[in-house]
DRENDO-1510 file (C-alpha; in Angstrom, 1 decimal, always signed):
<recs>
REC; n; res; u; v; w
REC; 1; MET; +7.4; -14.4; +28.4 .
REC; 2; SER; +11.0; -12.6; +28.8 .
REC; 3; MET; +12.0; -9.6; +28.4 .
REC; 4; PRO; +16.1; -8.2; +27.4 .
REC; 5; ALA; +17.7; -5.6; +29.3 .
REC; 6; THR; +15.2; -2.6; +28.8 .
REC; 7; TYR; +16.2; +0.4; +26.7 .
REC; 8; PHE; +14.1; +4.0; +27.5 .
REC; 9; PRO; +15.5; +6.5; +25.3 .
REC; 10; HIS; +13.7; +9.0; +27.8 .
REC; 11; ALA; +16.1; +8.3; +30.4 .
REC; 12; ILE; +19.1; +8.5; +27.8 .
REC; 13; PHE; +18.4; +12.1; +26.3 .
REC; 14; THR; +16.9; +13.8; +29.4 .
REC; 15; GLY; +18.2; +13.7; +32.8 .
REC; 16; GLU; +16.6; +15.3; +35.8 .
REC; 17; GLY; +16.4; +18.9; +36.3 .
REC; 18; GLU; +18.2; +19.2; +32.8 .
REC; 19; PRO; +17.0; +21.3; +29.8 .
REC; 20; ILE; +15.0; +19.0; +27.4 .
REC; 21; PRO; +17.2; +18.3; +23.6 .
REC; 22; ARG; +15.7; +17.9; +20.1 .
REC; 23; VAL; +17.0; +14.8; +18.8 .
REC; 24; MET; +16.6; +13.8; +15.5 .
REC; 25; VAL; +16.9; +9.6; +14.8 .
REC; 26; ALA; +17.2; +7.8; +11.7 .
REC; 27; PRO; +18.1; +4.4; +10.3 .
REC; 28; GLN; +21.3; +4.5; +8.3 .
REC; 29; ARG; +20.1; +3.6; +5.1 .
REC; 30; TYR; +17.3; +4.1; +3.2 .
REC; 31; ILE; +17.1; +2.5; +0.0 .
REC; 32; GLN; +13.5; +2.3; -2.4 .
REC; 33; GLY; +13.0; +1.6; -6.1 .
REC; 34; LYS; +11.7; -1.2; -8.3 .
REC; 35; GLY; +13.9; -4.1; -8.4 .
REC; 36; VAL; +15.7; -3.5; -5.3 .
REC; 37; VAL; +15.2; -6.4; -3.6 .
REC; 38; ASP; +16.9; -8.5; -5.8 .
REC; 39; HIS; +20.5; -6.4; -4.8 .
REC; 40; THR; +20.0; -7.3; -0.7 .
REC; 41; GLY; +23.2; -9.4; -0.9 .
REC; 42; ARG; +25.1; -6.5; -2.2 .
REC; 43; TYR; +23.7; -3.8; +0.2 .
REC; 44; MET; +24.8; -6.1; +2.8 .
REC; 45; SER; +28.2; -5.6; +2.1 .
REC; 46; LEU; +28.0; -2.5; +4.2 .
REC; 47; LEU; +27.1; -4.6; +7.2 .
REC; 48; ASN; +30.2; -6.9; +6.5 .
REC; 49; ALA; +27.4; -9.9; +7.3 .
REC; 50; LYS; +28.6; -13.3; +6.7 .
REC; 51; LYS; +25.4; -15.2; +8.4 .
REC; 52; THR; +21.9; -13.7; +8.5 .
REC; 53; GLY; +18.7; -14.7; +9.7 .
REC; 54; VAL; +15.7; -14.5; +7.7 .
REC; 55; LEU; +12.4; -13.5; +9.2 .
REC; 56; VAL; +9.8; -14.1; +6.7 .
REC; 57; SER; +6.2; -15.7; +6.8 .
REC; 58; LYS; +5.7; -19.2; +5.2 .
REC; 59; ARG; +4.1; -17.3; +2.1 .
REC; 60; GLY; +6.3; -14.7; +1.9 .
REC; 61; LEU; +9.3; -17.5; +1.7 .
REC; 62; GLY; +8.4; -18.8; -1.2 .
REC; 63; ALA; +7.8; -15.3; -3.0 .
REC; 64; ASP; +10.2; -12.4; -1.6 .
REC; 65; GLY; +11.7; -14.1; +0.7 .
REC; 66; GLY; +13.3; -16.7; -1.6 .
REC; 67; ARG; +15.1; -13.7; -3.7 .
REC; 68; ILE; +16.3; -12.3; -0.9 .
REC; 69; ILE; +17.9; -15.6; -0.3 .
REC; 70; ARG; +19.5; -15.9; -3.4 .
REC; 71; SER; +20.4; -12.3; -3.5 .
REC; 72; LEU; +22.1; -13.6; -0.4 .
REC; 73; GLU; +23.9; -16.6; -1.7 .
REC; 74; GLU; +24.9; -14.9; -4.8 .
REC; 75; VAL; +27.6; -13.1; -2.6 .
REC; 76; GLY; +28.6; -15.7; +0.0 .
REC; 77; ILE; +26.2; -15.1; +3.1 .
REC; 78; GLU; +24.8; -18.0; +4.7 .
REC; 79; ALA; +21.0; -17.4; +5.7 .
REC; 80; VAL; +19.0; -19.1; +8.5 .
REC; 81; THR; +15.3; -18.8; +7.8 .
REC; 82; SER; +12.7; -18.3; +10.7 .
REC; 83; ILE; +8.7; -18.6; +10.1 .
REC; 84; PHE; +6.8; -15.6; +11.1 .
REC; 85; ASN; +3.6; -16.6; +12.3 .
REC; 86; GLY; +1.6; -13.2; +12.1 .
REC; 87; GLU; +1.8; -11.7; +15.5 .
REC; 88; CYS; +4.0; -9.0; +17.2 .
REC; 89; SER; +3.7; -10.7; +20.7 .
REC; 90; LEU; +6.0; -11.4; +23.3 .
REC; 91; ASP; +5.3; -15.0; +23.0 .
REC; 92; GLU; +6.3; -15.1; +19.2 .
REC; 93; ILE; +9.5; -12.7; +19.3 .
REC; 94; ASP; +11.1; -14.9; +22.3 .
REC; 95; SER; +10.5; -18.0; +20.6 .
REC; 96; HIS; +12.3; -16.7; +17.4 .
REC; 97; ALA; +15.0; -15.3; +19.6 .
REC; 98; ASP; +15.8; -18.5; +21.6 .
REC; 99; SER; +15.5; -20.5; +18.2 .
REC; 100; LEU; +18.0; -18.4; +16.4 .
REC; 101; LYS; +20.4; -17.9; +19.6 .
REC; 102; SER; +23.0; -20.8; +19.0 .
REC; 103; HIS; +23.1; -19.8; +14.9 .
REC; 104; GLN; +25.5; -17.1; +16.1 .
REC; 105; LEU; +24.0; -14.4; +13.3 .
REC; 106; ASP; +25.7; -11.8; +12.7 .
REC; 107; CYS; +22.5; -9.7; +11.4 .
REC; 108; LEU; +18.7; -10.2; +11.2 .
REC; 109; ILE; +16.7; -9.4; +8.0 .
REC; 110; ALA; +12.8; -9.0; +8.5 .
REC; 111; VAL; +11.0; -9.7; +5.5 .
REC; 112; GLY; +6.8; -8.3; +5.6 .
REC; 113; GLY; +4.3; -6.4; +6.6 .
REC; 114; GLY; +4.5; -4.1; +9.7 .
REC; 115; LYS; +4.3; -6.8; +12.6 .
REC; 116; CYS; +6.9; -8.7; +11.1 .
REC; 117; VAL; +9.2; -6.2; +10.3 .
REC; 118; ASP; +8.4; -5.0; +14.1 .
REC; 119; ALA; +9.0; -8.4; +15.6 .
REC; 120; GLY; +12.3; -8.6; +14.0 .
REC; 121; LYS; +13.3; -5.7; +15.3 .
REC; 122; SER; +12.6; -6.9; +19.0 .
REC; 123; ILE; +14.3; -10.3; +17.9 .
REC; 124; ALA; +17.7; -8.7; +16.7 .
REC; 125; PHE; +17.4; -6.7; +19.8 .
REC; 126; ARG; +17.4; -9.7; +22.3 .
REC; 127; LEU; +20.3; -11.2; +19.8 .
REC; 128; ASP; +22.4; -8.0; +20.2 .
REC; 129; ILE; +22.9; -7.9; +16.4 .
REC; 130; PRO; +21.8; -5.1; +13.7 .
REC; 131; VAL; +18.3; -5.5; +11.6 .
REC; 132; VAL; +17.4; -4.9; +8.5 .
REC; 133; ILE; +13.8; -4.2; +7.2 .
REC; 134; VAL; +12.9; -5.4; +3.7 .
REC; 135; PRO; +8.7; -4.3; +4.1 .
REC; 136; THR; +6.8; -6.0; +1.0 .
REC; 137; LEU; +4.1; -3.5; +1.7 .
REC; 138; ALA; +4.2; +0.2; +1.9 .
REC; 139; SER; +0.9; +0.0; +4.8 .
REC; 140; ASN; +2.5; +1.6; +7.6 .
REC; 141; ASP; +5.5; +3.6; +9.1 .
REC; 142; ALA; +7.2; +1.4; +11.3 .
REC; 143; PRO; +10.2; +0.1; +8.9 .
REC; 144; CYS; +12.9; +3.2; +10.0 .
REC; 145; SER; +11.9; +3.3; +13.5 .
REC; 146; SER; +13.2; +2.2; +16.2 .
REC; 147; VAL; +10.2; +1.0; +18.4 .
REC; 148; SER; +8.3; -2.2; +17.8 .
REC; 149; VAL; +4.3; -2.0; +18.9 .
REC; 150; LEU; +3.3; -5.0; +21.0 .
REC; 151; TYR; +0.3; -7.3; +20.7 .
REC; 152; THR; -1.2; -9.8; +22.7 .
REC; 153; PRO; -1.5; -13.3; +20.5 .
REC; 154; ASP; -5.0; -12.1; +20.1 .
REC; 155; GLY; -4.3; -8.8; +18.3 .
REC; 156; VAL; -4.8; -6.6; +20.8 .
REC; 157; SER; -2.4; -3.5; +21.7 .
REC; 158; ALA; +0.0; -4.4; +24.3 .
REC; 159; GLY; +2.6; -1.4; +24.5 .
REC; 160; ALA; +5.8; -0.9; +22.9 .
REC; 161; GLU; +9.6; -1.8; +23.0 .
REC; 162; PHE; +12.6; +0.6; +22.5 .
REC; 163; PHE; +15.6; +0.3; +20.8 .
REC; 164; PRO; +19.1; +1.6; +21.0 .
REC; 165; ASN; +19.3; +1.8; +17.2 .
REC; 166; ASN; +17.1; +2.0; +14.1 .
REC; 167; PRO; +17.6; -0.1; +11.4 .
REC; 168; ALA; +21.0; -0.6; +10.0 .
REC; 169; LEU; +19.3; -1.0; +6.7 .
REC; 170; VAL; +15.6; -0.4; +5.0 .
REC; 171; ILE; +15.3; -2.0; +1.4 .
REC; 172; VAL; +11.5; -1.2; -0.4 .
REC; 173; ASP; +10.9; -2.4; -3.7 .
REC; 174; THR; +8.3; -0.6; -5.5 .
REC; 175; GLU; +7.8; -3.4; -7.7 .
REC; 176; ILE; +6.6; -5.2; -4.5 .
REC; 177; VAL; +4.7; -2.9; -2.9 .
REC; 178; ALA; +3.0; -2.4; -6.5 .
REC; 179; ASN; +1.6; -6.0; -7.5 .
REC; 180; ALA; +0.4; -6.1; -3.4 .
REC; 181; SER; -3.5; -5.4; -2.8 .
REC; 182; GLU; -4.3; -1.4; -3.3 .
REC; 183; ARG; -6.0; -1.5; +0.1 .
REC; 184; TYR; -2.6; -2.0; +2.1 .
REC; 185; LEU; -0.9; +1.4; +0.1 .
REC; 186; VAL; -4.0; +3.3; +0.8 .
REC; 187; ALA; -3.6; +2.3; +4.7 .
REC; 188; GLY; -0.4; +3.3; +4.7 .
REC; 189; MET; -1.6; +7.2; +3.9 .
REC; 190; GLY; -4.2; +7.0; +6.5 .
REC; 191; ASP; -1.3; +6.3; +9.2 .
REC; 192; ALA; +1.2; +8.8; +7.3 .
REC; 193; MET; -1.3; +11.2; +7.0 .
REC; 194; ALA; -1.4; +11.4; +10.9 .
REC; 195; THR; +2.5; +12.2; +11.2 .
REC; 196; TRP; +2.0; +16.4; +10.2 .
REC; 197; TYR; -0.7; +16.5; +12.7 .
REC; 198; GLU; +0.8; +15.2; +15.4 .
REC; 199; ALA; +4.3; +16.7; +14.5 .
REC; 200; ARG; +2.4; +20.0; +14.8 .
REC; 201; VAL; +1.0; +19.9; +17.6 .
REC; 202; CYS; +4.3; +18.7; +19.6 .
REC; 203; LEU; +6.2; +21.1; +18.0 .
REC; 204; ASN; +3.8; +23.9; +19.2 .
REC; 205; ASN; +3.1; +22.7; +22.7 .
REC; 206; PRO; +6.3; +23.5; +24.9 .
REC; 207; ALA; +5.6; +20.3; +26.9 .
REC; 208; ALA; +5.1; +17.4; +24.3 .
REC; 209; ARG; +7.4; +14.9; +24.0 .
REC; 210; SER; +8.7; +13.3; +21.0 .
REC; 211; THR; +8.3; +9.8; +20.8 .
REC; 212; ILE; +12.2; +9.2; +22.4 .
REC; 213; GLY; +11.3; +11.8; +25.2 .
REC; 214; ALA; +12.9; +14.8; +23.4 .
REC; 215; ARG; +11.8; +17.8; +22.3 .
REC; 216; PRO; +10.7; +17.5; +18.3 .
REC; 217; THR; +13.2; +19.1; +15.6 .
REC; 218; LEU; +12.3; +21.1; +12.8 .
REC; 219; ALA; +13.3; +18.9; +10.8 .
REC; 220; SER; +10.8; +16.2; +11.9 .
REC; 221; TYR; +8.1; +18.8; +11.3 .
REC; 222; ALA; +9.1; +19.7; +8.2 .
REC; 223; ILE; +9.1; +16.1; +6.6 .
REC; 224; GLY; +5.6; +15.6; +8.1 .
REC; 225; GLU; +4.5; +18.7; +6.4 .
REC; 226; VAL; +6.1; +17.4; +2.8 .
REC; 227; CYS; +4.4; +14.1; +4.1 .
REC; 228; ALA; +1.3; +15.5; +4.3 .
REC; 229; ASN; +1.5; +17.4; +1.2 .
REC; 230; THR; +2.6; +14.3; -1.0 .
REC; 231; LEU; +0.1; +12.5; +0.2 .
REC; 232; PHE; -2.9; +15.1; -0.9 .
REC; 233; GLU; -0.8; +16.0; -4.4 .
REC; 234; GLU; -0.4; +12.2; -5.5 .
REC; 235; GLY; -2.3; +10.1; -3.4 .
REC; 236; VAL; -5.1; +9.5; -5.6 .
REC; 237; ALA; -2.9; +8.6; -8.3 .
REC; 238; ALA; -0.7; +6.6; -6.7 .
REC; 239; ALA; -3.6; +4.4; -5.3 .
REC; 240; LYS; -4.1; +3.6; -9.2 .
REC; 241; ALA; -1.0; +2.4; -10.1 .
REC; 242; VAL; -1.2; -0.4; -7.2 .
REC; 243; ALA; -4.6; -1.2; -8.7 .
REC; 244; ASP; -2.7; -1.3; -11.9 .
REC; 245; SER; +0.3; -3.0; -11.1 .
REC; 246; GLN; +2.3; -0.3; -12.5 .
REC; 247; VAL; +4.8; +1.7; -10.9 .
REC; 248; ASN; +5.3; +5.6; -11.5 .
REC; 249; GLU; +6.2; +8.6; -10.3 .
REC; 250; SER; +3.3; +9.5; -8.0 .
REC; 251; LEU; +3.9; +5.6; -6.1 .
REC; 252; GLU; +7.6; +6.3; -5.4 .
REC; 253; ARG; +6.4; +9.2; -4.1 .
REC; 254; VAL; +4.0; +8.2; -1.9 .
REC; 255; VAL; +6.0; +5.0; -1.0 .
REC; 256; GLU; +8.2; +7.3; +0.3 .
REC; 257; ALA; +5.9; +9.3; +2.5 .
REC; 258; ASN; +4.4; +5.8; +3.7 .
REC; 259; THR; +7.7; +4.8; +5.0 .
REC; 260; LEU; +10.5; +7.2; +5.4 .
REC; 261; LEU; +8.6; +10.5; +5.7 .
REC; 262; SER; +6.4; +9.2; +8.0 .
REC; 263; GLY; +8.6; +6.9; +9.9 .
REC; 264; LEU; +11.1; +9.6; +10.5 .
REC; 265; GLY; +8.2; +12.2; +11.2 .
REC; 266; PHE; +6.5; +10.0; +13.9 .
REC; 267; GLU; +9.3; +9.1; +15.4 .
REC; 268; SER; +11.2; +12.2; +16.2 .
REC; 269; GLY; +8.2; +14.5; +15.8 .
REC; 270; GLY; +6.1; +13.1; +18.5 .
REC; 271; LEU; +2.6; +11.6; +18.8 .
REC; 272; ALA; -1.0; +12.6; +19.9 .
REC; 273; VAL; -4.6; +12.2; +19.7 .
REC; 274; ALA; -4.5; +9.9; +16.2 .
REC; 275; HIS; -2.6; +7.4; +17.5 .
REC; 276; ALA; -4.1; +7.0; +20.8 .
REC; 277; VAL; -7.6; +6.8; +19.4 .
REC; 278; ALA; -6.2; +4.2; +16.2 .
REC; 279; GLN; -4.6; +2.0; +19.3 .
REC; 280; SER; -8.0; +2.2; +21.5 .
REC; 281; PHE; -9.9; +0.5; +18.4 .
REC; 282; THR; -7.4; -2.6; +18.7 .
REC; 283; THR; -9.7; -3.1; +21.8 .
REC; 284; ILE; -12.9; -3.7; +19.9 .
REC; 285; PRO; -12.3; -7.6; +18.7 .
REC; 286; VAL; -14.4; -6.8; +15.1 .
REC; 287; VAL; -12.1; -3.5; +14.2 .
REC; 288; HIS; -8.7; -5.4; +15.2 .
REC; 289; ALA; -9.8; -8.4; +13.1 .
REC; 290; ASN; -11.0; -6.7; +9.8 .
REC; 291; PHE; -9.1; -3.4; +9.9 .
REC; 292; LEU; -5.6; -2.1; +9.4 .
REC; 293; HIS; -3.5; +0.4; +11.5 .
REC; 294; GLY; -3.6; +3.0; +9.1 .
REC; 295; GLU; -7.2; +2.6; +8.6 .
REC; 296; MET; -8.1; +3.0; +12.6 .
REC; 297; VAL; -5.3; +6.2; +12.5 .
REC; 298; ALA; -7.6; +7.7; +9.8 .
REC; 299; MET; -10.3; +7.9; +11.7 .
REC; 300; GLY; -8.2; +8.9; +15.1 .
REC; 301; THR; -6.9; +11.8; +13.0 .
REC; 302; LEU; -9.8; +13.1; +12.4 .
REC; 303; THR; -11.1; +13.0; +15.8 .
REC; 304; GLN; -7.7; +14.6; +16.8 .
REC; 305; LEU; -8.7; +17.5; +14.0 .
REC; 306; MET; -12.1; +18.0; +15.3 .
REC; 307; MET; -10.5; +19.2; +18.7 .
REC; 308; GLU; -8.4; +21.9; +16.6 .
REC; 309; ASP; -9.5; +22.4; +13.2 .
REC; 310; GLU; -12.7; +21.7; +12.1 .
REC; 311; ASP; -11.6; +23.2; +8.1 .
REC; 312; GLU; -8.9; +20.8; +8.1 .
REC; 313; ALA; -10.8; +18.2; +9.4 .
REC; 314; LYS; -13.1; +18.5; +6.2 .
REC; 315; ARG; -10.3; +18.4; +3.8 .
REC; 316; VAL; -8.8; +15.5; +5.2 .
REC; 317; ALA; -11.9; +13.5; +5.5 .
REC; 318; GLU; -12.5; +14.2; +1.9 .
REC; 319; PHE; -8.9; +13.0; +1.0 .
REC; 320; PHE; -9.6; +9.7; +3.0 .
REC; 321; ALA; -12.9; +9.2; +1.1 .
REC; 322; SER; -11.5; +9.7; -2.0 .
REC; 323; VAL; -8.4; +6.4; -1.6 .
REC; 324; GLY; -11.4; +4.4; +0.1 .
REC; 325; LEU; -10.1; +5.0; +4.0 .
REC; 326; PRO; -13.0; +4.8; +6.9 .
REC; 327; VAL; -14.0; +8.4; +7.6 .
REC; 328; HIS; -17.0; +7.8; +10.0 .
REC; 329; LEU; -17.5; +4.3; +12.5 .
REC; 330; GLY; -19.7; +2.2; +10.6 .
REC; 331; GLN; -16.8; +1.6; +8.2 .
REC; 332; LEU; -14.8; +0.6; +11.1 .
REC; 333; SER; -17.7; -1.9; +11.4 .
REC; 334; LEU; -18.4; -0.1; +15.0 .
REC; 335; SER; -21.9; +1.4; +16.2 .
REC; 336; LEU; -23.0; +3.6; +18.7 .
REC; 337; GLU; -25.3; +0.6; +20.0 .
REC; 338; ASN; -23.2; -2.3; +20.2 .
REC; 339; SER; -21.2; -3.5; +23.3 .
REC; 340; VAL; -18.2; -5.0; +24.4 .
REC; 341; GLU; -18.0; -6.3; +28.3 .
REC; 342; GLY; -21.0; -4.5; +29.1 .
REC; 343; MET; -19.6; -1.3; +28.1 .
REC; 344; SER; -20.7; +0.6; +24.6 .
REC; 345; GLU; -17.8; -0.2; +22.1 .
REC; 346; ILE; -17.3; +3.8; +22.3 .
REC; 347; GLU; -17.1; +4.3; +25.7 .
REC; 348; SER; -14.5; +0.9; +25.3 .
REC; 349; VAL; -12.7; +3.0; +23.5 .
REC; 350; VAL; -12.9; +6.5; +25.2 .
REC; 351; ALA; -11.7; +5.0; +28.0 .
REC; 352; ALA; -8.4; +3.1; +26.4 .
REC; 353; THR; -7.5; +6.7; +24.8 .
REC; 354; MET; -7.7; +8.1; +28.1 .
REC; 355; ALA; -5.0; +6.1; +28.8 .
REC; 356; TYR; -2.8; +6.3; +26.4 .
REC; 357; PRO; +0.1; +9.0; +27.1 .
REC; 358; THR; +0.7; +10.5; +24.2 .
REC; 359; ILE; -3.0; +12.4; +24.4 .
REC; 360; TYR; -1.5; +14.7; +26.8 .
REC; 361; ASN; +0.9; +16.3; +23.8 .
REC; 362; MET; -2.3; +18.5; +22.9 .
REC; 363; GLN; -1.9; +21.8; +24.2 .
REC; 364; MET; -5.5; +21.6; +26.1 .
REC; 365; ASP; -7.5; +19.9; +28.9 .
REC; 366; MET; -7.8; +16.4; +27.8 .
REC; 367; ASN; -10.8; +14.5; +28.9 .
REC; 368; ALA; -13.0; +11.7; +28.5 .
REC; 369; ASP; -16.0; +14.0; +27.3 .
REC; 370; LEU; -13.7; +15.7; +25.1 .
REC; 371; VAL; -12.8; +12.5; +23.5 .
REC; 372; ARG; -15.8; +11.0; +23.2 .
REC; 373; SER; -17.7; +14.1; +21.5 .
REC; 374; SER; -14.4; +14.6; +19.2 .
REC; 375; ILE; -15.1; +10.8; +17.8 .
REC; 376; LEU; -19.0; +11.4; +17.6 .
REC; 377; VAL; -18.6; +14.7; +15.7 .
REC; 378; ALA; -15.5; +13.2; +13.6 .
REC; 379; HIS; -18.1; +10.4; +13.1 .
REC; 380; ASP; -20.8; +12.6; +11.7 .
REC; 381; LEU; -18.5; +14.6; +9.3 .
REC; 382; GLY; -17.5; +11.5; +8.1 .
REC; 383; LEU; -21.2; +11.1; +7.0 .
REC; 384; SER; -21.9; +14.3; +5.6 .
REC; 385; VAL; -18.5; +13.8; +3.5 .
REC; 386; VAL; -20.0; +10.3; +2.2 .
REC; 387; SER; -23.3; +11.9; +1.5 .
REC; 388; SER; -22.0; +14.2; -0.8 .
REC; 389; ALA; -19.1; +12.5; -2.2 .
REC; 390; GLY; -20.0; +8.7; -2.1 .
REC; 391; ASP; -18.2; +5.6; -0.9 .
REC; 392; ASP; -17.1; +3.8; -3.6 .
REC; 393; ALA; -13.1; +4.0; -3.3 .
REC; 394; TYR; -14.3; +2.3; +0.4 .
REC; 395; ARG; -16.8; -0.3; -1.4 .
REC; 396; LYS; -13.6; -1.2; -3.6 .
REC; 397; LEU; -11.2; -1.6; -1.5 .
REC; 398; HIS; -13.2; -3.5; +1.0 .
REC; 399; GLY; -15.1; -5.8; -1.7 .
REC; 400; GLN; -18.8; -4.4; -1.1 .
</recs>
């Protein structure tokens, strides 16, 4: 496995002994609407591209990828296809970069879910070309950011890569989202809901830093709040729209919240406990094999809120239950009794969380006892919510 010349935004924005500036980063253009993927070629005129790579899964090539390639051909842009095999690992990233290097591309278009678009960002960085992101799901906030979350070939969280530029274009076709599984949109709500609570922590703690090593902006804080309010107001209706394969205003708003608002909010606003716990769940094989990132973030958000505001944790848990997100450990196939390599599953998650630097954005003393107890009381809260409100939405999404 090789690495390009490493870029660390922290070194750019913060000099030794200098005050920490507020910094906002964002993609150059965000385009969302029904049928927009068929106009990708026209949008590419903004980049003056003549020859572009298209990173897409084999399944996606026969569907949305094919539509994009036809759109490119209509305006005279040559497309070179590269098949994504499913994991945003350094092995896969390097393989694609090596195979595309000789084509002298002007740009790379990444088409698919979160891991494909993150891999696309890493590949484009190695090729020193702009990246265009066409997410086919609204399941996470990766598309707009200048960071890629890396995994091992087996799917375990393995750090991140940062890039000096955000995607040149992000093109989100809400008709494609409406025809995907409802579970993906709901998982995106789990990822997006954390944005407000984590940005709030980071803005209120003078010692906290955003994902790019700067101070959060008021803009990212405000965006995070609008993101959460949109989910509370429109989330149930948007999930129903996807269940019915319909594009309506509720779906448009939640797709924007999941993708644009959450993407801007987390990157310039900062992370805290919610994502630290979520990434630590990937150390448990049964979890990373069967659950989506946003589903893990949902439990991470409840864990963080139990450290801060039990009433707000209850409100969020009730919303999560209403759309089908996990609210207790059993809904992530975790058990208080099970162990992994001689350590209980919970202790494994606690240990991984303590090693995740964003937990120290919290304005309190972080220790293993606090993390453990917060996971467990969040679990108990979820059990009480399910006991009173039921888990029909969760069971529908998970085929139970």
